[in-house]
C-alpha positions as CSV (number, residue, x, y, z in Angstrom):
1,M,96.1,102.4,83.9
2,N,93.8,101.3,81.1
3,R,93.9,101.6,77.3
4,S,90.2,102.4,77.0
5,A,89.4,106.0,76.2
6,P,88.4,108.3,79.1
7,P,85.7,111.0,78.7
8,E,86.8,113.8,76.5
9,K,88.0,117.1,77.9
10,P,88.1,120.4,76.2
11,G,91.3,120.7,74.2
12,V,92.3,117.1,74.7
13,P,91.8,114.7,71.8
14,S,89.8,111.6,72.5
15,G,91.9,108.8,74.0
16,E,94.6,111.0,75.3
17,G,95.5,111.5,78.9
18,P,96.6,114.4,81.1
19,L,100.2,114.3,79.9
20,A,99.3,114.8,76.2
21,A,99.6,118.6,76.4
22,L,103.2,118.3,77.7
23,H,104.4,116.7,74.5
24,G,106.9,114.5,76.4
25,V,108.4,117.4,78.5
26,R,108.7,116.7,82.2
27,P,106.5,118.9,84.3
28,A,107.9,121.1,87.1
29,A,108.2,119.2,90.4
30,P,108.6,120.5,94.0
31,A,111.9,120.1,95.8
32,W,110.7,117.4,98.2
33,F,110.0,115.1,95.2
34,E,113.3,115.8,93.4
35,E,115.2,115.1,96.7
36,A,113.3,111.8,97.2
37,V,113.9,110.4,93.8
38,L,117.6,111.3,94.0
39,V,117.9,108.6,96.7
40,E,119.0,105.7,94.6
41,P,117.5,102.4,95.6
42,E,119.2,99.0,95.3
43,S,117.6,97.1,92.4
44,A,117.5,93.3,92.5
45,F,115.7,90.2,91.2
46,I,114.7,86.9,92.8
47,E,113.2,83.9,91.0
48,V,109.8,82.8,92.3
49,E,108.1,79.8,90.7
50,G,110.1,80.2,87.5
51,A,109.7,84.0,87.0
52,P,112.2,86.7,87.9
53,I,110.6,89.1,90.4
54,H,112.1,92.6,90.6
55,Y,112.3,94.8,93.7
56,L,113.8,98.1,94.8
57,R,115.3,98.5,98.3
58,W,116.0,101.6,100.5
59,G,117.4,102.1,103.9
60,D,119.4,100.0,106.4
61,A,118.8,96.3,105.9
62,S,119.2,95.8,109.7
63,N,116.0,97.7,110.4
64,P,112.5,96.2,110.5
65,G,111.1,95.3,107.1
66,L,108.4,97.3,105.2
67,L,107.2,95.9,101.9
68,L,105.3,98.3,99.5
69,V,103.1,96.7,96.9
70,H,101.5,98.5,93.8
71,G,98.1,98.2,92.2
72,N,96.8,96.8,88.9
73,A,99.2,97.1,85.9
74,A,101.4,99.3,88.1
75,H,105.0,98.9,89.4
76,A,107.4,99.6,92.2
77,Y,108.1,103.1,91.1
78,W,104.7,104.2,92.3
79,W,106.3,104.0,95.7
80,S,109.8,105.4,94.9
81,F,109.0,109.0,96.1
82,I,107.3,107.6,99.3
83,A,109.9,105.0,100.3
84,P,112.8,107.4,101.2
85,Y,110.6,109.1,103.8
86,L,110.0,105.7,105.4
87,A,113.6,104.4,105.1
88,R,114.9,106.3,108.1
89,D,113.4,103.7,110.3
90,F,112.7,100.7,108.1
91,N,114.3,98.3,105.6
92,V,111.9,99.4,102.8
93,V,111.3,97.4,99.7
94,A,108.9,98.1,96.7
95,M,108.3,95.1,94.5
96,D,106.9,94.4,91.0
97,L,104.4,91.6,91.0
98,S,104.8,89.1,88.1
99,G,103.5,90.3,84.8
100,M,104.0,94.0,85.9
101,G,106.8,96.4,86.1
102,D,110.2,94.9,85.5
103,S,109.2,91.4,86.7
104,G,108.8,88.4,84.4
105,W,105.6,87.3,82.8
106,R,103.9,83.9,83.4
107,R,101.8,81.6,81.3
108,S,99.0,82.0,83.9
109,Y,98.6,84.0,87.1
110,A,97.0,83.2,90.5
111,M,96.5,85.1,93.7
112,E,98.4,82.4,95.7
113,T,101.4,82.9,93.4
114,F,101.4,86.7,94.0
115,A,101.2,86.0,97.7
116,N,104.2,83.7,97.5
117,E,106.1,86.4,95.6
118,Q,105.5,88.8,98.5
119,L,107.0,86.4,101.0
120,A,109.9,85.6,98.7
121,V,110.8,89.2,98.3
122,C,110.6,89.8,102.1
123,A,112.9,86.8,102.6
124,A,115.4,88.0,99.9
125,A,115.5,91.5,101.5
126,G,116.4,89.9,104.9
127,M,113.1,91.0,106.6
128,F,112.6,87.7,108.4
129,N,116.0,88.0,110.0
130,H,114.8,90.9,112.2
131,E,113.1,90.3,115.6
132,I,110.3,92.5,114.5
133,K,108.3,90.9,111.7
134,P,107.7,92.8,108.5
135,V,104.7,95.0,107.6
136,I,103.1,95.0,104.1
137,V,101.6,98.2,102.8
138,A,99.6,97.6,99.6
139,H,97.5,99.7,97.2
140,S,94.4,98.7,95.3
141,F,94.9,95.3,93.6
142,G,98.0,94.8,95.7
143,G,95.8,95.1,98.8
144,F,93.7,92.1,97.7
145,V,96.9,90.1,97.3
146,T,98.0,91.2,100.8
147,M,94.7,90.2,102.3
148,L,95.4,86.6,101.0
149,T,99.1,86.8,102.2
150,R,97.9,87.9,105.6
151,A,95.3,85.1,105.7
152,L,97.8,82.4,104.7
153,Y,101.0,83.7,106.3
154,G,99.9,86.2,108.9
155,A,102.0,84.5,111.6
156,R,105.1,85.7,109.6
157,L,104.0,89.3,109.5
158,S,103.7,92.1,112.0
159,G,100.9,93.8,110.2
160,A,99.3,94.8,106.9
161,V,98.1,98.2,105.7
162,I,95.5,98.0,102.9
163,V,95.3,101.3,100.9
164,D,92.0,101.9,99.0
165,S,91.3,98.2,98.2
166,P,87.5,97.9,98.6
167,V,85.8,94.8,100.0
168,N,82.3,95.3,98.8
169,P,79.1,94.0,100.4
170,P,77.2,91.3,98.5
171,D,74.6,93.8,97.2
172,R,77.2,96.3,95.7
173,E,78.2,96.0,92.1
174,R,81.7,94.6,91.9
175,G,84.3,96.2,89.6
176,G,87.7,94.7,88.8
177,P,89.6,93.7,85.7
178,R,87.7,92.7,82.6
179,R,88.2,89.2,81.2
180,R,89.0,89.1,77.4
181,E,88.5,86.1,75.2
182,Q,91.3,87.3,72.8
183,I,94.4,89.0,74.0
184,K,96.1,91.6,71.8
185,P,99.7,92.6,72.4
186,N,100.2,96.0,74.0
187,R,100.3,98.7,71.4
188,I,103.7,100.1,70.3
189,Y,104.0,103.9,70.1
190,P,106.5,105.4,67.8
191,D,108.1,107.7,70.4
192,L,108.0,108.3,74.2
193,A,105.9,111.5,73.9
194,S,103.1,109.7,72.1
195,A,103.2,106.9,74.6
196,L,103.0,109.3,77.6
197,A,100.1,111.0,75.9
198,R,98.1,107.8,76.2
199,F,98.7,107.2,79.9
200,R,95.6,107.5,82.0
201,L,94.7,106.6,85.6
202,M,92.0,104.0,86.1
203,P,89.5,104.5,87.5
204,P,89.5,107.8,85.7
205,Q,90.3,110.8,87.9
206,D,92.0,114.1,87.8
207,C,95.3,114.5,89.6
208,D,96.8,117.9,90.5
209,N,100.3,116.4,90.8
210,L,101.2,116.0,87.1
211,F,104.9,115.5,88.0
212,L,103.9,112.3,89.8
213,V,101.6,111.1,86.9
214,D,104.6,111.7,84.6
215,W,106.9,109.8,86.9
216,V,104.8,106.7,87.1
217,A,104.0,106.9,83.4
218,R,107.6,106.9,82.3
219,H,108.4,103.9,84.5
220,S,105.3,102.1,83.0
221,L,107.0,102.0,79.5
222,K,109.8,100.1,77.9
223,A,111.6,100.4,74.6
224,I,110.7,97.5,72.2
225,T,111.3,96.2,68.7
226,R,108.6,93.7,67.5
227,E,108.3,92.5,63.9
228,A,110.4,95.3,62.6
229,E,108.3,97.9,64.5
230,S,110.2,99.9,67.1
231,G,109.1,102.3,69.8
232,F,107.6,102.2,73.3
233,T,105.1,99.9,74.9
234,W,103.5,99.2,78.3
235,K,105.4,96.9,80.6
236,F,102.4,94.9,82.0
237,D,101.3,91.6,80.5
238,P,97.8,92.1,78.9
239,A,97.0,88.5,79.5
240,I,97.1,88.6,83.3
241,W,93.4,88.8,83.8
242,T,92.4,85.9,81.5
243,D,90.6,83.3,83.6
244,F,91.7,85.0,86.8
245,S,89.8,85.1,90.1
246,I,90.5,87.4,93.0
247,G,88.5,85.2,95.4
248,D,86.5,85.9,98.6
249,T,88.1,89.1,99.9
250,A,85.6,89.4,102.7
251,E,86.6,86.1,104.3
252,R,90.3,86.9,103.9
253,L,89.9,90.3,105.5
254,K,88.2,88.7,108.5
255,A,91.0,86.2,109.0
256,D,92.3,86.0,112.6
257,S,95.8,86.9,111.8
258,C,98.3,89.8,112.2
259,R,97.3,93.4,112.8
260,I,95.6,95.3,109.9
261,A,94.7,98.9,109.1
262,I,92.6,100.2,106.3
263,F,93.4,103.5,104.5
264,R,91.0,105.1,102.1
265,G,91.0,108.2,100.0
266,E,88.4,110.7,101.2
267,N,87.1,111.2,97.6
268,S,87.7,107.7,96.3
269,V,85.1,106.4,93.9
270,L,86.0,102.8,94.7
271,M,86.0,103.1,98.4
272,P,83.4,105.6,99.6
273,P,82.7,106.0,103.4
274,E,80.1,103.2,103.4
275,I,82.6,100.7,102.1
276,G,85.1,101.8,104.8
277,E,82.3,101.3,107.3
278,Y,81.5,97.8,105.9
279,M,85.2,96.8,106.2
280,F,85.4,98.2,109.7
281,N,82.5,96.0,110.7
282,L,84.0,92.9,109.0
283,L,87.1,93.6,111.2
284,G,84.9,93.6,114.4
285,R,85.3,97.4,114.6
286,A,88.7,96.8,116.2
287,S,91.1,97.9,113.5
288,P,91.7,101.5,112.3
289,V,90.2,102.9,109.2
290,V,92.2,106.0,108.2
291,E,90.8,108.5,105.7
292,I,93.5,110.5,103.7
293,P,92.0,114.0,103.2
294,L,91.4,115.1,99.6
295,A,92.8,111.9,98.1
296,R,91.0,109.9,95.4
297,H,91.8,106.3,94.7
298,H,95.4,106.8,93.7
299,V,96.3,108.0,97.2
300,M,100.1,108.2,96.8
301,L,99.6,110.5,93.7
302,D,96.9,112.7,95.1
303,Q,98.3,113.2,98.7
304,P,101.8,111.7,98.9
305,L,103.0,113.6,102.0
306,A,99.7,113.0,103.9
307,L,100.1,109.3,103.2
308,V,103.7,109.4,104.5
309,A,102.5,111.1,107.7
310,A,99.7,108.6,108.2
311,L,102.0,105.6,107.7
312,R,104.7,107.1,110.0
313,A,102.1,107.6,112.7
314,L,100.6,104.1,112.4
315,L,104.0,102.3,112.1
316,A,105.4,104.2,115.1
317,D,102.4,103.0,117.1
318,W,102.7,99.4,115.9
319,N,106.5,99.3,116.4
320,H,106.8,101.7,119.4
321,S,110.1,100.2,120.5
322,I,111.9,101.4,117.4
323,P,114.0,104.5,118.3
324,R,113.3,107.5,116.2
325,R,116.2,109.1,114.4
326,R,116.7,112.4,112.6
327,R,117.2,112.4,108.9
């Protein structure tokens, strides 16, 4: 998500996103989605280095642990329609990194702090009590955090799945968050409909599943009153990326640690096939690189059920001793 205006489309005013035409009305959704989000997760907080960190949990806590981590300026609810399909075999948790979602904000942010938040949530959810160590599945920016977590604490993990988090070769232009000298507070919109109209995916892309875009957009907003102005604003801290460094992702990816798999969207602009090949080579051509058909960067929004199927297959192979159960 980003507040900069995307390219204009016919019939859509400049600066407005794909939900603008709905005027705040929820789009129709298929039965599988409605059934998934009816599965109410446990919601909890744990304090990590002075900030409350929020997480959602599904499934039997006595099962092996599976931690799901969101991308830049996103939140745990990006996984809430995926998690129930993985909870039949796993103790599934989706977390909010600090400064995002319903977690607390910090004076400053660091990759090492985000990594510590991941381990703390795993511990709070009881994942280290199981004989099988937890797996972390992380999208986009969350994947960069997980590369560091794996490099530092891989002995405590069973594996990591990195979803469309590109590690670029030295000669490729690097993207990432912009640093800003002056930070402005997130804008307050007068009503929910006008806030939803401004929600966009970054990098810009179309998404056929508007019901999923609407779902993550609604959970990206909170009601607020600030200096006598009331309405809705974004949950993320706009100051996260000030003086922030992701670090050397290539060296972290190559760390001799727990198992790792790379997922990429077939049509991702951030992770085209040559980047998948580069990462495959960094890993000694010994770890799987899985392409999700027809998906762009936001894999769980573009092809959610294909992502579920791919994760189920990989995790069944990694944890082959876990008995399969019918839902």
